[in-house]
Each structure stands twice: as structure tokens, then as C-alpha cells.
C-alpha positions as CSV (number, residue, x, y, z in Angstrom):
1,M,-143.9,4.6,40.5
2,S,-142.4,5.8,37.4
3,S,-138.6,6.5,37.3
4,E,-136.9,9.0,34.8
5,R,-134.6,7.5,32.6
6,T,-131.2,9.6,32.3
7,P,-130.2,9.9,28.7
8,T,-126.8,8.0,27.7
9,A,-123.9,9.9,26.4
10,V,-124.4,8.3,22.9
11,E,-128.2,9.9,23.2
12,D,-126.9,13.1,24.0
13,L,-124.0,13.3,21.5
14,A,-126.9,12.3,18.9
15,S,-129.2,14.9,19.9
16,R,-126.5,17.7,19.7
17,V,-125.3,16.4,16.2
18,A,-128.8,16.4,14.9
19,R,-129.1,19.9,16.1
20,L,-125.7,21.0,14.5
21,E,-127.3,19.4,11.3
22,Q,-130.4,21.5,11.5
23,Q,-128.3,24.6,11.9
24,V,-126.1,23.9,9.1
25,A,-129.0,23.2,6.8
26,A,-130.6,26.5,7.6
27,L,-127.3,28.3,7.1
28,S,-127.0,26.3,3.7
29,S,-130.6,27.4,2.7
30,A,-129.8,30.8,3.6
31,A,-126.3,31.2,1.5
32,G,-128.1,29.0,-1.3
33,A,-129.1,25.7,-2.3
34,D,-125.6,24.8,-3.7
35,A,-123.3,26.4,-1.0
36,V,-121.8,25.1,2.1
37,P,-120.6,27.2,5.0
38,G,-117.1,28.3,4.5
39,P,-113.9,27.6,6.6
40,S,-113.1,29.7,9.6
41,G,-110.2,30.6,11.6
42,P,-106.7,32.2,10.7
43,D,-104.5,29.6,12.6
44,G,-103.6,27.5,9.4
45,P,-104.8,25.9,6.4
46,Q,-108.4,25.4,6.1
47,P,-110.0,22.5,4.3
48,A,-111.4,23.0,0.8
49,P,-115.2,22.3,0.1
50,A,-115.9,18.6,-0.4
51,P,-115.9,18.0,-4.3
52,G,-119.0,19.3,-6.3
53,T,-119.7,22.0,-3.7
54,R,-118.8,25.8,-3.4
55,A,-117.7,27.6,-0.6
56,A,-120.5,29.9,0.7
57,S,-120.4,32.9,-1.4
58,T,-119.3,36.3,0.1
59,A,-120.3,38.3,-3.0
60,P,-122.5,40.9,-2.6
61,A,-126.4,40.2,-3.7
62,S,-126.4,43.5,-5.5
63,P,-124.3,46.5,-6.3
64,A,-126.4,48.3,-3.7
65,D,-125.0,45.6,-1.3
66,E,-121.3,45.7,-2.3
67,D,-118.8,46.0,0.5
68,P,-115.3,46.4,-0.9
69,F,-113.8,45.3,2.6
70,W,-115.9,42.0,2.9
71,A,-112.8,39.9,3.4
72,L,-111.4,42.4,6.1
73,R,-114.8,42.6,7.9
74,G,-115.0,38.7,8.0
75,Q,-111.3,38.9,9.4
76,Q,-112.3,41.3,12.0
77,A,-115.3,39.2,13.2
78,R,-113.5,35.9,13.5
79,V,-110.1,37.3,14.9
80,P,-110.0,39.5,18.0
81,A,-107.7,42.2,18.7
82,P,-104.7,42.5,18.1
83,G,-105.8,40.4,15.0
84,G,-104.0,38.6,12.2
85,V,-103.4,38.0,8.8
86,T,-105.0,35.3,6.5
87,Y,-105.1,34.9,2.7
88,A,-107.0,32.4,0.5
89,G,-108.0,31.7,-2.9
90,S,-109.9,29.7,-5.3
91,V,-108.4,29.7,-8.6
92,D,-108.7,27.7,-11.9
93,V,-105.0,27.6,-13.6
94,G,-103.5,25.3,-16.1
95,M,-102.6,22.7,-13.5
96,G,-106.2,22.6,-12.4
97,H,-108.5,23.7,-9.6
98,V,-106.8,24.8,-6.3
99,D,-108.8,26.1,-3.0
100,Y,-106.6,27.3,-0.2
101,Q,-106.5,29.2,2.9
102,W,-103.8,30.2,5.2
103,G,-103.4,32.4,8.3
104,R,-101.5,33.4,11.3
105,T,-102.3,35.4,14.5
106,T,-100.3,38.8,14.7
107,E,-98.5,37.5,17.8
108,H,-97.6,34.5,16.0
109,L,-95.9,36.8,13.2
110,L,-94.4,39.1,15.3
111,E,-92.6,36.5,17.2
112,A,-91.5,34.4,14.4
113,D,-88.0,34.6,13.0
114,W,-88.3,36.4,9.8
115,A,-84.6,35.6,8.4
116,E,-85.8,31.9,8.2
117,H,-87.7,33.2,5.0
118,A,-84.8,34.7,3.1
119,E,-84.3,32.0,0.9
120,A,-87.9,31.8,-0.3
121,V,-88.0,35.3,-0.8
122,T,-84.4,35.7,-2.6
123,A,-85.7,32.9,-5.1
124,L,-88.3,35.1,-6.4
125,G,-86.0,38.1,-6.9
126,H,-85.1,37.3,-10.7
127,P,-87.2,38.1,-13.6
128,L,-86.3,34.9,-15.3
129,R,-87.5,32.9,-12.1
130,L,-90.9,34.7,-12.3
131,T,-91.0,34.1,-16.1
132,I,-90.3,30.2,-15.2
133,L,-92.8,30.0,-12.5
134,R,-95.7,31.6,-14.7
135,R,-94.8,29.0,-17.2
136,L,-95.0,26.3,-14.8
137,L,-98.3,27.5,-13.6
138,D,-100.0,26.6,-16.6
139,A,-98.4,23.1,-16.8
140,E,-95.5,20.7,-15.8
141,H,-92.6,21.5,-18.1
142,T,-89.4,19.6,-18.8
143,V,-86.2,21.6,-18.8
144,A,-85.9,21.2,-22.7
145,Q,-89.4,22.9,-22.9
146,L,-88.6,25.6,-20.8
147,V,-85.3,26.2,-22.7
148,D,-87.3,26.5,-25.9
149,E,-90.3,28.3,-24.9
150,L,-88.1,30.8,-22.8
151,D,-85.2,31.0,-25.6
152,L,-82.7,30.4,-23.0
153,A,-78.8,30.3,-24.0
154,S,-78.7,26.6,-22.5
155,T,-80.2,23.8,-20.1
156,G,-77.6,25.0,-17.5
157,V,-79.1,28.5,-17.4
158,A,-82.5,26.8,-16.8
159,Y,-81.1,24.4,-14.0
160,H,-79.4,27.3,-12.4
161,H,-82.7,29.1,-11.8
162,L,-84.7,26.1,-11.2
163,S,-82.3,25.1,-8.3
164,A,-82.9,28.3,-6.8
165,L,-86.6,28.0,-6.7
166,Q,-86.4,24.5,-5.6
167,N,-84.3,25.5,-2.5
168,G,-86.7,28.4,-1.9
169,G,-89.7,25.8,-1.8
170,W,-91.1,27.2,-5.1
171,V,-90.9,24.2,-7.5
172,A,-90.6,20.5,-7.2
173,S,-89.2,18.0,-9.7
174,P,-91.7,15.0,-9.5
175,R,-89.9,13.2,-12.3
176,R,-86.4,13.3,-13.6
177,G,-86.1,16.4,-16.0
178,T,-89.7,17.4,-15.1
179,W,-90.7,20.6,-13.1
180,T,-93.8,21.9,-11.5
181,I,-95.2,24.1,-8.8
182,P,-96.5,22.2,-5.6
183,V,-100.1,22.8,-5.4
184,S,-99.8,24.1,-1.8
185,R,-97.3,27.1,-3.0
186,I,-100.0,28.2,-6.2
187,I,-102.0,30.5,-3.9
188,P,-99.0,31.9,-1.7
189,L,-97.4,32.7,-5.1
190,L,-100.4,34.5,-6.7
191,T,-100.7,36.5,-3.1
192,I,-97.2,37.7,-3.4
193,I,-97.8,39.1,-7.1
194,T,-101.2,40.4,-6.1
195,A,-99.4,42.1,-3.1
196,L,-96.9,43.4,-5.3
197,E,-99.5,45.3,-7.5
198,K,-99.3,49.1,-7.2
199,G,-102.8,50.2,-6.2
């Protein structure tokens, strides 16, 4: 008499993982040998690809396949109505390479207290502060360097504007007298600058 053995939970999990690995391998092959599937979901920051890999390319294969709304169509496919807002970027700047994605659902955005963001928005509302941010995007600077490069009247002027930017969360001082843009603020800053373009 033969008895049928029931798979253990570990065996069941192992087989499910194996199937998922096969699916990921198939997707990677379809996207290109050096690509990995990109992150999904607009509900928070998504992990960057592992070092040495690139996110799956969404660039068109040829001009005939070009879709100027590829990001929008991806958003619509992933986030059901009433939708949401996602921004992402993969950039090389003076400070190094940055991969970043953030998103929120429409409900979250409409229920939030927008007044809480007033200080961050106000901090960007001065031409000199934007110029300082542009310099810091290239590299960490001391106050003396900023005064010299921007031909400021005094260090007091620099500290005044850096203080406003720091209160708004746009800059940090990792060491006494030295200023930088936190990595997590680089893509948000570039997104705002992009959004302000007149298209």
C-alpha cells in the first residue's frame, strides 16, 4: 500500500520561490541581459537597483515605438483610480549617482495638511538660495567657498540663506562650516525645478 506524502511548508515555499525566480529571469531576458525589473508602487520610496545593475529600461526600442507618455501609462497601469502622483529620477551629478522614487495616492495628497510644507516651499523662494543649491549639487562647500564663488558681501549673508534652506530641509551641515544637499533631497529638488519649466 502506497501513501501519498504531503509537501511540507518549506518545500512549498521553495517551489514558489523557484517559480518566481524563473519568472524574474524571463522578464530580465525580455528587458535585456543587463537589466533588472524596475520597482513598482507609488506609495513610498522604492529601492534602487543593486550596485552594478540598471533598472529595466522603459526607453522605446526605436523612434517608431516612441511613446511620449510612457511614464504616465505606467502610472495608470499600476495605480487604480483615483490615481496618484509619482516622481522618480536616476541622475549623475557632482555629488555622485542618485536613484530615487517617491509617490503618493490621490487620497493621501488630498487629505494631507498642505500648510505643513510652507517652510520647505518658502525656503526655495529666493534666487540666491537656488543658486546656493545649484552649487551644492556639484559638491559639498564651505561657507567661505560659497562667499567667494558667489561674490557675497559676507559670511553672514551666506549663513542667513543656508539657515533658511536648512530649516526647510534642503541642506545639511555634516561638519562645522561645511554644507551639502542630503541625497534624499536631490531628486525632489530637481523635480521641482523641472515642474517650474514653462512647456
